[in-house]
DOLO-543354 format. One record per residue: residue number from 0; residue in one letter; y, z, x of N, C-alpha, C, CB in turn. Coordinates in steps of 0.05 Angstrom, whole numbers. Glycine has a CB too. Example, Ala and Ser with C-alpha at 12.3 -4.5 7.8 and 13.67 -1.06 7.14 Angstrom:
# residues 2
<0; A; <-114; 156; 264>; <-90; 156; 246>; <-66; 156; 264>; <-89; 181; 226>>
<1; S; <-45; 142; 257>; <-21; 143; 273>; <1; 157; 258>; <-12; 114; 282>>
This chain:
# residues 140
<0; X; <-23; -2; 16>; <-2; -2; -5>; <22; -1; 11>; <-3; 22; -27>>
<1; X; <44; -12; 18>; <72; -29; 41>; <94; 2; 18>; <86; -90; 30>>
<2; X; <109; 7; 34>; <126; 27; 31>; <147; 8; 19>; <134; 45; 59>>
<3; X; <173; 10; -2>; <198; 8; -2>; <209; -16; 30>; <208; 42; -3>>
<4; X; <212; 21; 41>; <232; 15; 57>; <219; 6; 78>; <251; 34; 63>>
<5; X; <201; -6; 85>; <182; -16; 103>; <201; -43; 117>; <151; -25; 86>>
<6; X; <211; -39; 138>; <228; -66; 152>; <204; -94; 140>; <229; -62; 199>>
<7; X; <220; -126; 139>; <201; -144; 133>; <196; -166; 161>; <213; -159; 105>>
<8; X; <221; -161; 175>; <226; -178; 195>; <223; -176; 227>; <247; -181; 190>>
<9; X; <205; -183; 239>; <206; -187; 276>; <219; -213; 279>; <172; -188; 295>>
<10; X; <245; -193; 284>; <261; -221; 307>; <274; -216; 324>; <280; -241; 299>>
<11; X; <255; -238; 350>; <261; -241; 370>; <293; -253; 390>; <242; -252; 370>>
<12; X; <312; -242; 402>; <342; -249; 401>; <335; -243; 426>; <369; -235; 383>>
<13; X; <357; -263; 438>; <373; -253; 470>; <396; -257; 478>; <364; -264; 493>>
<14; X; <389; -234; 494>; <426; -224; 504>; <421; -221; 534>; <443; -188; 489>>
<15; X; <436; -234; 543>; <446; -227; 565>; <410; -251; 591>; <450; -178; 562>>
<16; X; <393; -260; 574>; <368; -270; 587>; <342; -262; 586>; <370; -270; 607>>
<17; X; <355; -230; 565>; <323; -220; 554>; <327; -215; 541>; <304; -204; 560>>
<18; X; <293; -218; 522>; <298; -205; 498>; <291; -192; 483>; <300; -212; 487>>
<19; X; <297; -191; 454>; <298; -159; 441>; <276; -172; 415>; <340; -141; 427>>
<20; X; <264; -150; 409>; <246; -160; 393>; <258; -134; 374>; <213; -164; 405>>
<21; X; <264; -147; 344>; <287; -134; 315>; <273; -123; 300>; <304; -154; 295>>
<22; X; <260; -114; 286>; <259; -95; 266>; <260; -95; 250>; <266; -82; 264>>
<23; X; <276; -117; 212>; <291; -111; 208>; <292; -125; 172>; <307; -116; 232>>
<24; X; <302; -114; 169>; <304; -121; 128>; <320; -145; 128>; <327; -93; 103>>
<25; X; <338; -151; 150>; <350; -180; 147>; <349; -202; 150>; <361; -184; 151>>
<26; X; <356; -230; 154>; <339; -254; 157>; <344; -257; 180>; <344; -279; 142>>
<27; X; <321; -273; 181>; <335; -282; 219>; <358; -293; 226>; <319; -303; 236>>
<28; X; <359; -316; 204>; <389; -324; 228>; <412; -304; 225>; <407; -357; 221>>
<29; X; <413; -281; 207>; <442; -281; 204>; <440; -259; 224>; <458; -276; 174>>
<30; X; <412; -241; 233>; <417; -235; 259>; <413; -233; 291>; <418; -225; 256>>
<31; X; <414; -252; 288>; <412; -286; 312>; <435; -289; 311>; <395; -320; 304>>
<32; X; <445; -298; 290>; <482; -291; 305>; <503; -276; 313>; <497; -296; 297>>
<33; X; <486; -253; 292>; <497; -222; 313>; <477; -234; 339>; <482; -177; 298>>
<34; X; <461; -226; 341>; <457; -222; 373>; <473; -254; 394>; <414; -221; 379>>
<35; X; <482; -263; 374>; <495; -279; 392>; <513; -273; 391>; <497; -300; 391>>
<36; X; <538; -272; 372>; <562; -253; 381>; <562; -234; 399>; <570; -240; 363>>
<37; X; <542; -221; 401>; <535; -190; 430>; <541; -205; 460>; <489; -175; 433>>
<38; X; <523; -232; 446>; <520; -238; 483>; <541; -249; 491>; <498; -259; 495>>
<39; X; <561; -267; 465>; <584; -279; 474>; <607; -255; 484>; <595; -299; 450>>
<40; X; <600; -235; 469>; <624; -219; 486>; <609; -192; 510>; <646; -200; 456>>
<41; X; <584; -186; 523>; <588; -183; 538>; <586; -210; 550>; <579; -163; 542>>
<42; X; <573; -234; 560>; <590; -257; 586>; <619; -268; 588>; <578; -285; 586>>
<43; X; <639; -258; 552>; <670; -262; 557>; <678; -215; 583>; <693; -267; 503>>
<44; X; <665; -206; 584>; <672; -192; 584>; <659; -181; 613>; <670; -185; 560>>
<45; X; <633; -200; 623>; <626; -206; 660>; <645; -233; 665>; <583; -215; 669>>
<46; X; <656; -245; 648>; <670; -275; 658>; <691; -259; 681>; <692; -297; 627>>
<47; X; <708; -243; 663>; <731; -232; 675>; <719; -211; 710>; <746; -209; 645>>
<48; X; <691; -195; 714>; <696; -190; 735>; <647; -197; 739>; <720; -152; 739>>
<49; X; <646; -212; 752>; <626; -226; 748>; <593; -208; 764>; <636; -257; 762>>
<50; X; <610; -201; 786>; <600; -166; 793>; <584; -146; 784>; <616; -152; 790>>
<51; X; <589; -149; 750>; <598; -113; 743>; <565; -127; 740>; <628; -92; 709>>
<52; X; <563; -99; 733>; <518; -107; 710>; <519; -97; 685>; <478; -83; 724>>
<53; X; <502; -120; 674>; <494; -118; 647>; <498; -91; 622>; <468; -122; 652>>
<54; X; <494; -58; 645>; <498; -48; 623>; <526; -34; 620>; <478; -33; 618>>
<55; X; <542; -48; 639>; <579; -35; 645>; <589; -47; 616>; <604; -54; 682>>
<56; X; <573; -70; 633>; <581; -105; 607>; <585; -92; 585>; <552; -134; 598>>
<57; X; <559; -80; 580>; <556; -84; 558>; <559; -56; 532>; <532; -96; 562>>
<58; X; <559; -29; 553>; <587; -23; 545>; <612; -18; 545>; <589; -18; 541>>
<59; X; <634; -37; 563>; <656; -42; 546>; <661; -65; 529>; <675; -42; 560>>
<60; X; <633; -76; 520>; <640; -97; 498>; <625; -73; 483>; <628; -134; 498>>
<61; X; <617; -54; 492>; <619; -35; 448>; <642; -16; 448>; <584; -5; 433>>
<62; X; <660; -10; 469>; <688; -4; 464>; <708; -21; 456>; <696; 5; 482>>
<63; X; <707; -55; 462>; <731; -67; 455>; <709; -64; 430>; <747; -96; 470>>
<64; X; <685; -70; 425>; <673; -78; 393>; <687; -59; 373>; <636; -72; 389>>
<65; X; <679; -27; 384>; <685; 0; 364>; <730; -8; 362>; <670; 47; 390>>
<66; X; <732; -10; 385>; <750; -19; 370>; <780; -34; 352>; <746; -11; 372>>
<67; X; <757; -49; 359>; <769; -77; 338>; <756; -67; 298>; <745; -119; 354>>
<68; X; <731; -52; 310>; <716; -41; 291>; <744; -26; 267>; <692; -16; 309>>
<69; X; <755; -10; 287>; <768; 17; 288>; <795; -2; 263>; <780; 32; 332>>
<70; X; <807; -11; 294>; <831; -30; 275>; <832; -45; 241>; <834; -56; 292>>
<71; X; <801; -55; 239>; <804; -55; 211>; <792; -40; 199>; <800; -74; 201>>
<72; X; <781; -27; 205>; <790; -14; 183>; <797; 11; 163>; <781; -21; 177>>
<73; X; <823; 7; 191>; <862; 19; 187>; <872; 13; 164>; <888; 4; 209>>
<74; X; <864; -33; 173>; <875; -55; 146>; <849; -49; 128>; <879; -97; 155>>
<75; X; <829; -52; 127>; <831; -40; 101>; <837; -18; 78>; <821; -42; 100>>
<76; X; <836; 2; 101>; <854; 30; 78>; <873; 28; 84>; <851; 64; 79>>
<77; X; <896; 28; 87>; <926; 12; 85>; <918; -23; 61>; <938; 1; 130>>
<78; X; <904; -31; 55>; <901; -55; 42>; <884; -42; 12>; <884; -80; 63>>
<79; X; <872; -8; 6>; <855; -2; -14>; <883; 17; -23>; <820; 11; -6>>
<80; X; <903; 21; 3>; <927; 32; -2>; <951; 23; -24>; <936; 31; 21>>
<81; X; <947; -5; -11>; <970; -19; -26>; <950; -35; -51>; <990; -44; -2>>
<82; X; <925; -30; -51>; <914; -42; -86>; <922; -18; -95>; <876; -50; -96>>
<83; X; <907; -6; -92>; <925; 28; -108>; <950; 32; -123>; <934; 50; -87>>
<84; X; <968; 27; -98>; <1002; 35; -103>; <995; 6; -124>; <1033; 34; -67>>
<85; X; <994; -16; -113>; <998; -43; -136>; <982; -33; -160>; <984; -79; -126>>
<86; X; <958; -28; -163>; <967; -2; -200>; <968; -5; -202>; <977; 16; -218>>
<87; X; <975; 21; -187>; <1005; 46; -208>; <1019; 28; -211>; <1027; 76; -193>>
<88; X; <1034; -3; -196>; <1061; -7; -203>; <1058; -24; -225>; <1079; -17; -181>>
<89; X; <1037; -45; -223>; <1021; -47; -253>; <1029; -28; -278>; <990; -41; -247>>
<90; X; <1018; -16; -277>; <1018; 10; -289>; <1038; -1; -311>; <1029; 37; -268>>
<91; X; <1065; 15; -292>; <1081; 16; -303>; <1116; -4; -300>; <1078; 41; -301>>
<92; X; <1102; -29; -290>; <1120; -46; -310>; <1094; -56; -331>; <1141; -77; -292>>
<93; X; <1075; -52; -334>; <1066; -56; -362>; <1086; -29; -390>; <1024; -49; -358>>
<94; X; <1090; -6; -379>; <1101; 3; -391>; <1136; 6; -402>; <1090; 15; -384>>
<95; X; <1146; -4; -381>; <1169; -15; -382>; <1179; -42; -395>; <1173; -15; -362>>
<96; X; <1160; -60; -389>; <1150; -81; -409>; <1157; -70; -442>; <1115; -86; -403>>
<97; X; <1128; -54; -452>; <1136; -48; -472>; <1151; -32; -480>; <1125; -47; -480>>
<98; X; <1170; -17; -470>; <1185; 8; -474>; <1211; -16; -473>; <1181; 38; -448>>
<99; X; <1226; -43; -464>; <1232; -55; -463>; <1232; -78; -487>; <1225; -53; -447>>
<100; X; <1211; -84; -499>; <1193; -85; -530>; <1211; -83; -546>; <1172; -61; -538>>
<101; X; <1216; -48; -542>; <1210; -22; -564>; <1237; -19; -569>; <1194; 9; -553>>
<102; X; <1254; -33; -531>; <1285; -20; -546>; <1290; -46; -557>; <1315; -6; -524>>
<103; X; <1282; -74; -549>; <1299; -102; -563>; <1290; -97; -593>; <1287; -140; -551>>
<104; X; <1266; -78; -591>; <1262; -83; -632>; <1286; -58; -641>; <1214; -70; -651>>
<105; X; <1298; -53; -631>; <1298; -11; -640>; <1332; -38; -639>; <1287; 36; -604>>
<106; X; <1338; -54; -631>; <1372; -49; -620>; <1365; -81; -644>; <1388; -49; -571>>
<107; X; <1344; -94; -652>; <1358; -117; -670>; <1347; -105; -705>; <1342; -156; -659>>
<108; X; <1346; -78; -702>; <1344; -57; -723>; <1380; -42; -726>; <1316; -32; -710>>
<109; X; <1382; -37; -714>; <1401; -27; -697>; <1429; -44; -702>; <1390; -29; -669>>
<110; X; <1431; -69; -697>; <1453; -91; -704>; <1452; -101; -743>; <1442; -124; -680>>
<111; X; <1419; -102; -748>; <1405; -96; -781>; <1427; -72; -791>; <1362; -81; -782>>
<112; X; <1425; -56; -781>; <1433; -30; -807>; <1464; -38; -804>; <1423; 14; -799>>
<113; X; <1469; -45; -773>; <1505; -41; -768>; <1523; -67; -788>; <1514; -49; -726>>
<114; X; <1510; -82; -783>; <1516; -105; -805>; <1512; -103; -831>; <1503; -128; -801>>
<115; X; <1487; -82; -856>; <1502; -67; -880>; <1508; -47; -878>; <1492; -66; -900>>
<116; X; <1523; -30; -852>; <1536; -18; -856>; <1556; -25; -867>; <1537; -9; -842>>
<117; X; <1577; -57; -855>; <1595; -63; -858>; <1598; -59; -881>; <1598; -81; -850>>
<118; X; <1578; -80; -895>; <1581; -92; -909>; <1571; -66; -936>; <1568; -120; -899>>
<119; X; <1564; -41; -936>; <1575; -33; -937>; <1604; -17; -955>; <1569; -42; -928>>
<120; X; <1615; -14; -927>; <1637; -5; -934>; <1656; -34; -942>; <1646; 14; -912>>
<121; X; <1658; -55; -934>; <1671; -60; -953>; <1666; -66; -973>; <1681; -69; -949>>
<122; X; <1639; -66; -987>; <1633; -64; -1025>; <1643; -26; -1022>; <1582; -72; -1040>>
<123; X; <1643; -19; -1004>; <1654; 12; -1021>; <1685; 4; -1030>; <1656; 47; -997>>
<124; X; <1704; -12; -998>; <1735; -5; -1005>; <1748; -33; -1035>; <1757; -10; -964>>
<125; X; <1723; -53; -1048>; <1726; -59; -1065>; <1726; -49; -1089>; <1718; -69; -1063>>
<126; X; <1696; -27; -1086>; <1703; -5; -1115>; <1721; 0; -1109>; <1689; 22; -1123>>
<127; X; <1731; 20; -1091>; <1752; 46; -1091>; <1780; 16; -1104>; <1759; 69; -1045>>
<128; X; <1786; 4; -1095>; <1803; -18; -1108>; <1812; -22; -1134>; <1792; -37; -1105>>
<129; X; <1787; -32; -1137>; <1772; -32; -1166>; <1776; -1; -1180>; <1734; -40; -1162>>
<130; X; <1767; 18; -1160>; <1771; 37; -1186>; <1804; 45; -1194>; <1753; 69; -1178>>
<131; X; <1811; 46; -1179>; <1845; 40; -1172>; <1858; 20; -1202>; <1847; 16; -1136>>
<132; X; <1853; 3; -1197>; <1858; -13; -1220>; <1852; -8; -1242>; <1851; -31; -1219>>
<133; X; <1830; 6; -1235>; <1832; 11; -1278>; <1844; 46; -1274>; <1784; 11; -1305>>
<134; X; <1842; 58; -1261>; <1863; 75; -1272>; <1883; 82; -1284>; <1869; 80; -1265>>
<135; X; <1900; 61; -1262>; <1930; 51; -1267>; <1924; 42; -1289>; <1946; 31; -1247>>
<136; X; <1908; 18; -1309>; <1907; -2; -1329>; <1893; 24; -1350>; <1887; -36; -1320>>
<137; X; <1884; 42; -1353>; <1881; 56; -1370>; <1883; 84; -1372>; <1865; 51; -1374>>
<138; X; <1907; 91; -1359>; <1915; 128; -1344>; <1946; 112; -1366>; <1919; 141; -1287>>
<139; X; <1945; 128; -1378>; <1972; 131; -1399>; <1992; 159; -1382>; <1959; 142; -1441>>
């Protein structure tokens, strides 16, 4: 009976002329791509100092790679924070747009009521004038 976590692939990769057998769950092509990348990193370090032993070159390559990894992690964290800020700002924008729509609707209602009020004031003045006219006519 095979366990669920048992690696599936045995892949041979070559780094600086040495073959390494890697047991992995990943596919062969992706592992060989990674090994090729590591090989190129070490060769690049050795290119600057051809007499450097492979172990030292591997350590320096690891340091360079980790430095890049940490830098990328910082960038990812910055992007995550930017995304959170963007989501907060988007939420504020939606709330402001809703408030603006409500304010515009309220302004339309206010203008309508103001128009009705002014119309009632005119009607009230006309009724006052009419009342005065009737008082003059019917008062002895």
